[in-house]
C-alpha positions in Angstrom: 5.6 -17.0 -14.5 4.1 -16.4 -11.1 3.9 -12.6 -10.9 4.7 -11.0 -7.6 1.7 -9.6 -5.7 3.6 -6.4 -5.0 3.1 -5.2 -8.6 6.8 -5.0 -9.6 6.2 -7.1 -12.7 8.8 -9.5 -11.6 8.4 -13.2 -10.8 7.5 -13.8 -7.1 10.5 -16.2 -6.7 12.9 -13.4 -7.8 11.2 -10.5 -6.0 9.5 -10.7 -2.6 9.7 -14.4 -1.8 13.5 -14.4 -1.0 12.9 -11.5 1.4 9.8 -13.1 3.0 11.6 -16.4 3.4 14.7 -14.8 5.0 17.0 -15.9 2.2 17.7 -12.2 1.3 17.4 -9.0 3.2 15.5 -6.0 1.7 18.0 -3.5 0.4 15.6 -0.6 0.6 12.6 0.5 2.5 10.5 0.2 -0.7 11.6 -3.4 -1.1 10.5 -4.1 2.5 7.2 -2.4 1.9 6.6 -4.5 -1.2 7.5 -7.7 0.7 5.1 -6.7 3.5 2.3 -6.2 1.0 3.1 -9.6 -0.6 3.1 -11.2 2.9 -0.4 -9.9 3.5 -1.5 -11.5 0.2 0.3 -14.8 1.1 -0.9 -14.6 4.7 2.6 -14.7 6.1 2.0 -13.0 9.4 5.2 -14.2 10.9 7.1 -12.1 8.4 4.9 -9.1 9.1 5.7 -9.4 12.8 9.5 -10.0 12.2 9.8 -7.1 9.8 8.3 -4.7 12.3 11.0 -2.9 14.3 11.4 -4.5 17.8 10.6 -1.1 19.4 7.2 -1.0 17.6 5.9 -4.6 18.1 3.9 -3.9 21.3 0.2 -4.5 20.7 0.8 -6.5 17.5 -2.3 -8.7 17.0 -1.1 -11.9 15.3 -4.6 -13.5 15.2 -6.4 -10.4 14.0 -3.8 -9.7 11.3 -4.0 -13.3 10.1 -7.8 -13.2 10.0 -7.8 -9.9 8.1 -5.3 -11.1 5.6 -7.1 -14.4 5.0 -10.6 -12.7 4.6 -9.4 -10.0 2.2 -9.0 -10.2 -1.5 -5.9 -8.2 -2.4 -6.2 -6.0 -5.5 -2.8 -4.3 -5.7 -0.2 -2.1 -4.3 0.7 1.3 -5.7 3.8 3.1 -4.6 3.2 6.8 -4.9 6.6 8.1 -3.6 9.6 7.1 -1.7 11.7 9.5 0.5 15.1 8.3 1.4 15.1 4.6 2.4 17.9 3.7 0.1 20.8 1.2 0.6 22.9 3.8 2.5 20.0 5.5 4.4 19.1 4.9 8.0 15.4 5.9 7.7 12.9 6.1 4.9 9.3 6.7 4.0 7.1 4.9 1.5 3.9 6.6 0.4 1.6 3.9 -0.9 -2.0 2.7 -1.5 -2.9 -0.9 -1.0 -6.3 -1.9 -2.5 -8.3 -4.8 -1.2 -11.8 -6.1 -0.7 -13.1 -7.2 2.7 -16.6 -7.9 4.1 -17.2 -4.1 4.0 -16.5 -3.9 0.2 -13.7 -2.5 -1.9 -11.3 -0.4 0.2 -8.0 1.5 -0.1 -5.3 1.7 2.6 -3.5 5.0 1.9 -0.5 5.4 4.1 3.0 7.0 4.6 4.9 4.0 6.0 7.9 4.8 8.1 11.0 2.5 8.0 14.2 2.4 10.0 17.4 0.4 9.6 18.7 -1.5 12.5 22.1 -3.0 11.8 21.9 -4.0 8.2 18.2 -4.8 8.2 15.2 -2.6 7.3 12.2 -2.6 9.6 8.7 -1.0 9.4 8.2 1.3 12.4 4.9 3.1 11.9 2.4 4.3 9.4 0.6 7.6 9.1 -2.8 7.3 7.4 -3.3 9.8 4.5 -6.7 11.4 4.7 -8.7 11.9 1.5 -8.4 15.3 0.1 -11.7 17.3 0.1 -13.5 17.3 -3.2 -13.3 20.6 -5.0 -16.6 21.4 -6.6 -16.7 24.0 -9.3 -20.0 25.6 -10.1 -21.4 24.7 -13.5 -23.3 27.4 -15.4 -26.5 26.5 -17.2 -24.8 27.2 -20.6 -21.6 25.3 -19.8 -20.9 21.9 -21.4 -22.4 19.2 -19.3 -19.8 17.4 -17.1 -21.2 14.0 -18.1 -19.5 14.3 -21.5 -22.7 14.2 -23.6 -21.6 17.3 -25.5 -24.9 19.1 -24.6 -25.3 22.2 -22.5 -25.8 21.5 -18.8 -29.3 23.0 -18.8 -30.4 20.6 -21.6 -28.8 17.5 -20.0 -28.1 16.8 -16.3 -29.3 20.3 -15.2 -33.0 19.6 -16.1 
């Protein structure tokens, strides 16, 4: 079995490949998002361009996208949430994290992708980056258990 890069657990030939090759249209915004991730992994930039809504193609960098996809090692797609984007919807949003390694190291692309149907076809329109949430730091008392999990009091462990 040749697992699909999108993380669905299905075989690539039965999951994203028919959408990328044009044999089948994505039925939902999430299916298109998964196919777009797989297209990055497979370096199919023509599909990435074609699956971008015609009103949102200005400035698309074919060469840059291809170079980035080729030079990156793709580590997985996680779909966090989907809002609308079903077979009967006209718009949808897919909240996702794509993980990869490039020359800068291991990275995460965290986005809320916007999708719109034109005719019977889903298209990607835009993405809104999700900023990391600030870390909440709670004060550790000297006699509290150490956060490292040693079982010792903080003052006897990491608080020295």
